[in-house]
N, C-alpha and C positions, 0 to 999 in steps of 0.2 A: 252190137250185133251188126253185121254187114248186110247189105241188100240181098246177097246170095243166101245168107243164113236165114233172113226173114222170109224170103220166097220159099225156101226149102221147108221151113217150119210150118208154112201155110199149105204145103203139099201142092205147090204150083210149079209146073214145068216151065222152062225157058220158052218153049214154043208157044205155050198157052199165054204167057205174059206178053210175048212178042205180038201175038194176034190182037190182044186187047190194046196194045200201044201202036199197032200199025207198023211194026218193024219186024225184021227177020230175027230168028233165034240167035244168029251170030252177033247182032247188034246188042241184044240183051246180055250176052256173054261179055262183050267188050265193056258195056256199061257197068257190069258188076265188078270188073277188074280195075275200074278207074278209082283213083284216090280222091278225086274231086268231081263234084256234080253240081250243076246249076240248081238253085232252089226250085224254080218252076218245073224243071224236069223231074226232080225228086218228088214233087207234089203229084205229078201225073203218074209216076210209077206207083206210089203209095195208093193212090186212088184206084189204079188199075188192079191192085191186089185186094181191093175192098176196104181200104182204110182211109183215115183222114190224117193229114200231116199236121202235127202240133209242134210249134216252136216256142221254147221258153228261154228266158234269160234269168240267170240266178245271181243275185247279189247278196252280200251279207244282210240278212234280215228282210230280204225282199225277193220274191219270185214273180216274174212278169211273163204272162203269155202274150206272144206276139201274133198278130194277124198275118195269115199268109194269103 
């Protein structure tokens, strides 16, 4: 799921998310079109949408949850 799909599934408008992040709607649009995003920025975006970022690494026979 892309960030845009996630935001839309939560019924959050780009302008609303932008206000929570302290950026303009156009910045949210650009962010959603990027193919790469910093982990710290992704965490802020997820938290602004009301979630918690969880990162996991999967190995054969082992799943590890990494702290963010």
